[in-house]
N, C-alpha and C positions, 0 to 999 in steps of 0.2 A: 797383535792378536795371533795366537797359534792356529795352525791348521787343525782339523778335527783329529782327535786322538783316540787312543785305545785304552780300555781298562781290562785287566784280567782279574777275575775273582777266584782265588784259590779255594777249592772245595774244602780242603782241610781247615783253612782259615775261616771259611764261612761257617763250618760246623763248630769251630772252637770259640771264635770271638766275633764273628760277623764283620771283621775289618777287611778293608779293601787295600790292595796294592797294585801298582801298575808295573808293566814291563816295557817302558817306552823305547829302550834301545836294544833289547835282547834279540839276537839274531833268530829268525824263524818265527818270532812272535809278533812282529809288527811289520806292516808294509812300508813301502817307500814313503818318505815325507811328502806331503802335499804342498805345493807352492802356496805361499801366503796370498790371500785374496782380501782386498779391501771390500767392505760391503757394497760399494758402488761398482765393483768389478763382478760381484757375484750375480747381481741381477736375479730376480726382478725387484726393483724398488717400487714401493706402493705409497699411496697417500696415507693420511692418518687413519688409525684404526678407530673402532668404536670408543666413545668416551666412557662407556659402561664397563670399565675394566675393574677387576678385583683390586681393592685398595685396603691398606691397613695403616693406622697411626702407630708407629713403632714406639712412640713415647707413652702410649696408654697400656699400662701393664695388664689390666684385665682384658682389654681388647685383644692383645697379642695372644694371651692364653686361650681365649675363646676362638680366635682365628685358627689357632693350631687344632683345636678340637673339631671345628666345623669344616675346615678346608684342607687339613692334612690327614688326620687319623682315619677318616672314613675311606679314603682312597688308597690306603695301603692294604686293604683286605679284600680286594676284588679279584676273583680267579681269572686266569689268563684265557683258558678255553681255546688254545691255538688249534686250528684245524689242519695244519700242514703235516708233512711227513718227509723225513730225510731219505727213507728207502726209495720212495717213488719220486723224490724231488718236488713234491707238491708244496708250493709256497704257502698256501693256506691264508687264514685271516685270524685276527683276534676278535674277541667279542666287543660289541660296541661299548659295553660298560667298562671293559678293561682299557680300551683306547681312550675313553673319556676320563677314566681315573688317571691315566698317564698324563693327559693334558692338564688335568686339575692340579696334579703335583707340580708340574712345570709352572703353571700360573701362580700357585702358592709361593714357590721360591722366588719368582720374579717380583711379586707384590712385596714380599718381605725385604727384598733387595732394593726396593724403591724404583724399579724400572717398569715400563708398561707391561701389564699382565694380560692385556687383551690379545694374546697370541692364539693361534689356532693351528690345527693340522689339516692338510689338504691331501686328497687321495693321490694327486699327481706326484706327491713326495712320499706318501705312505707306501705306495706300491714298490718303488725301488728300495725303500728301507726294509720292507718285509723280505724282498728278494736277497738283500745283503745279509739279513739275519739268518736266512736259511743256509747260505753259503758258509757262514761262520759256524753255525750249528753242525753242519755236515762235516766240515773239516776239523772241528774242535780246535780252531785256531783263529787268529784275527789278522786281517790285512786290509789296508786301504786300496790296494791294487792287486786283488786276487787273480792268480793266473788261470788260464782257461782249463788247466787240468785239475783244478780243485773240484771236488764233488759238488753237484748241484749248481755249477757255474752258470751264470746267465749275464747277458749284457746289462739288463736292468739291475741285477745284483752288483755288478762291478760299478755301475754309476752310483748306486746307493752307498757302496763301501767308500768310494772316493769323495763322498759329499756328507759324510756322517761321522758323529762320535760313535764308537763301537764299544760294546761291553759283552764279555763272555762270562756267564755265571750270574748275571743279573738281568732282569727283564722288566719292561713296563714301568710302573711307578718306582720300583726299587732301583731301576737303572737311572732314573732322573735324580734320585737321591745320591747315587754313586757319582754321577757327573758333577753335581754341585759339591759334594765332599771332596772328591779328587785327591785323596791322600796318596802321597808317593809319586804323583805325576809332576815333573818339573814344569813350572809355569802355569799349573792348573788350567790347562787349555780347554778341558771339557766345561769347566765352570764358566770360563770366559765366553765360550760360545753360547751356553745356556742362558747366561744372565746379561748378554750384550743388549744395551737399550734398543738397538735398531732391529732386533729380531721381530718378525711379525707372523709369517706363515712358515711352519716347519712340517716335518713328517716323522712318523714313528712306526716302527715295525718290530715285533717280537716273535721269536720262535719259542721253543720250550726253554732254551738256555742262553740265547743270544739276543741282543737288542741293537738297533741302529736308530739314532736320532739324526734325521736329515736336517742339517743346519745351513745348507746353501739354498734356502728357499727364497721367499719374498721378504725384503727388508724395507723398513721405513726410511723415508728420506731423512737426511741429517737434520733438516730444519724442524722435523717433528719432535726431536728429542734434544735440541740444542741447550735446553735448560738443565739437563742432567749432566753435571760436570764430573761427579765422582760416583763410583760403585764400590762399596766395601762388603766383604763377606768374611765373618759374620757381620751383620749390619749394625749400625749405631742404634741405640735404644734397647728395648727389651727383646730377648730372643730365647727360644727354647734351649735348654742346656745341651741337648744332643747336637746342636749346630755350632760347636767350637770349643766347649769346655773340655779340652782334651789336648795333651801335649803332642799327640800325633795327628792333629787336625790342622791342615794348612789355613792360615788367614791370608787374605789378599786385599789390596787396595789399588784401584785404577782410576787415574784421571783421564778424562776423555777430551782434553783440550787439543788444540791444533798442533802444538809443538811441545811434547812432554818427554822427559827422560826420567824414568823411575830408578835407573841403575845405581845412582849415587845416593839415593835417599836412605836415611837411617830410621830405625823403628825402636821405640821404647814402649814397654808395657808395664803397668803397675796394678797392684791389687791392694787396697787398704794402705796405700802409700809405700808399699814394698815392691821393688822391681821384680819382674818375671823374666827369667832367662829366655832368650829367643834364638832361633837359628834362621838367618835370612838367606834366601836364595840369591845368587849373584849373577850378574851379566844380563839381566832381563830389563831392557829399556822400556818395554811396553806395559809392564805390570809388576807390582811390588808383591812378593810372596814371602811369608815367613811362618815358622812353626813355633808355638809357645812351649818349648821343651821344658820350661820350668814348671808347667802344670803336670799333674799326674796323667798317665795314660788312662783312657776310658776303656774299661773291659766289662764283660758280663759279671765277673766276680765282684766288682765294686759298683755295680748298677750304673755303669757308664758315667761315673762322677755325679750322680744325681744329688743336687744340693738340698740341704735342709733349710736354707734361706737364700735370698738373692745373692749372686756373685757379681760384683761390679768390677770390670776391668777397663782401665783407661789406656788408650793408645795415642801416642804422639808420633807423627811422621814428620821428619825434618829434612830440609835440603832436597825436596822434590822439585825438580826444575820444570817450570811451566812458563813457556814463552821467554826463556832465558833468565827468569827470575826464580830464586830459591823460595819455596813456599813451605809453610808449616801447617799441618792439619792435626787437630786433636778431637777425639770423640770417645765416648764410653759405651761399652756393650754390657748390658745387665742380663745375666743368664738367670732364667726362671724355670721352675718346675710347673708347667701349665696345669697339670692336674691339681697340685697343691694350691695354686692361685685361685682356681675356680671353686675350691672347697672352702676358701676363707670367708669369714664374715666381713662384708664390705666396711662395716663400722670399725673393725679392728685391724684392717689391712694396713701394715706398716708402710707400704709403698704406694698407698692409694694415690692415683694421679690427680693433679689439680688442673689439668687441661680442661678447658671449657667444653670440649667435645666428648668428655667421658660420659657414657650413658648413665653412670651412677650419680652424676652431678646434675642431672636434669631436674630443675625445680619447677613448682607450679608457677606459671606466669600468665597474666591476663592474655586471652586470645587476641591476636592481631590478624584478622583475615587477609590483610594485604601481603602477609608473608606466606600464605598457603601455596600459591602457585609457584613462587620461587623455590620453596622447599620441595614440592613435587618434581620440579624440573631438575633440581640438583640430585634427587634420588635417582631419577631416570637416567641422568648422565654419569652416575657413579661418583659424584662429588660428595663423598661421605661427610667430611668435616664441615663443609658448607651446609649440608642438610641438617646435621646435628646442631650447628650454631643457630640456624633459623628456628629450629624447634625450641631451643632454649630461650630464644628471644620472643617467642609467643606464637609461632605457627601452630595451627590446630592439628593435634595428632591424628584426628579423624578427617583431615582434609581430603576432598575427593576431586578428581579431575573432571573435565567436562564429559568424558566418556564413562564416568561412573567408577573408576578405580580409586581405591583408598590409598593413602600413603603407605599403610602396612602391606597392601597387596603389591605395590611397586617394589618395596624393599624385599619382600619375600621372593618375588619373581627374579630379581637380580642377585639374590643371595647375599644381601648386605646385612650381616648378622648384627653389627653394632647398631645400625639404624633400627632394625627390628626390636632389639632389646630396649633402646631408648623410647621408641614409640609405645611399646607395651608398658613401660614404666610410667609414661606420661598419660596412660589410660586410653590408648588406642583400642578400638573394639575388635577383638580377634574373631568375633562371630559374624561380622559383616560379610555379606556375600553379594556378588554381582554376576549375572549371567550364569548362575549355577556354580560359581567358584567362590571359595573363601581363601584367605591368605595362606592357610596351611595347605590347602589343596594346590595352590599355585607353586608353593615351595616344593612340595613332593613331586609335582609334575616336572619341575625343572631339576630334580634330583638333589635338592638342598635338604636332605633328610633331617639333619640336626636342627635346621631352622624350623622345619615342619613340626618337629617334636616340641621345640620351645613354644611355638604358637599354640599347639594343641594343649600344652600344660596350662595355659592361661584361658583356654576356651571351654565353652559348654558343649561344643560339637567337635567331631573329628574332621579331618581333611575332606573337603567337598570338591568333587570334579564332575562336570556334566558327562553324560554317556558318550558324547562325541569326542571328548578329550582333546578338542582342538581349540586353540586360542592364539590370538595375536595381540601384541602389546602396542598401544598407541601412545604417542607422546602427550604429556599433560597439556 
């Protein structure tokens, strides 16, 4: 794994094509390299996070499109509202909504990558990140080790700079996207830090033009993620076309085994049986990175390679050394246009999933009350596939917990869009209310606005919230 790295966003490039490039080795534009740290050296390591993490079935085409609409698009439109000032060296703060949007984007990308998405930001890490962003903004430069003569220098800012991914010219949610894209950065170190399975508590701070993502926060113990062997980006399965259908977008594959050497591995890519030319980075033992240079470059002029139908690209990785043995991995990435997918008639969808957890596949089944509690518990714990499977087997879509919560209310509270859709399709009552709340009201209270709108569209009433606007969720 690389140390935190730096991204520079050229103003001219931003205006012309919105593409990023990095200056990883340019003198005066990057601080000294930070010594590699294993997660166990970073400290603090924590226990398992909440089971109620954001999850997505990448093999479900419609679910991936809806996931993009609900958990990506809304959070790219929140204003920064930074209260700092470079003239007085006031660090300032970002609005709560902006900080939440930044976190939501990080959670979205992690869920798509198949790693735990129950990450959070803590003020003890946000504060040094904000101080670091102010230094970079004031100097109009980036360094992991800013000298004391830089404007608005502070000890907190220096700590933040040395513990963070840094971006100049992108802030908040846009910075998260920049870190995951990581075009032009050898080893895609920002992506590796953002998508590492063991990340749990991080920090984020934005100024007007600079951002720091504090990545040396709290990490999960290795035992909590030992089942996650590989992380690929773009991920296997369905993915929005903006996440890799581009000759200038780096693809990566990492095996998290005990003894792994990626440096001698070979990569082959094909589309409709025809090979795609690639350019592989060399010399990186810890991560496999390549560019699909045989694909067209995505630009504003060509609508960023927006496809008129799904684009299926098969990847085969050979000779990846794991525990001394050469391994081969093959997977397919299917790029979709989320907006087009959501506008399709499900009956004529050419790529309609056959997965039993697809909400569109839920059929009327005799109610089996014995399945109600397990379904409620799986919704509560964020186990989407299990919950949908139990619904298909006969759990009551209007099942209620001992405390009075309906299945739809739990799904709305936790932002589980695929479960909400499946429950509504199975005739869950969107008008049911408890303690002055209905499901749409709970979704809106939790800032799951798109889910609130979906429920309201099926309901005879609008979102309902009691005057106190206070609520706690109890386990089923």
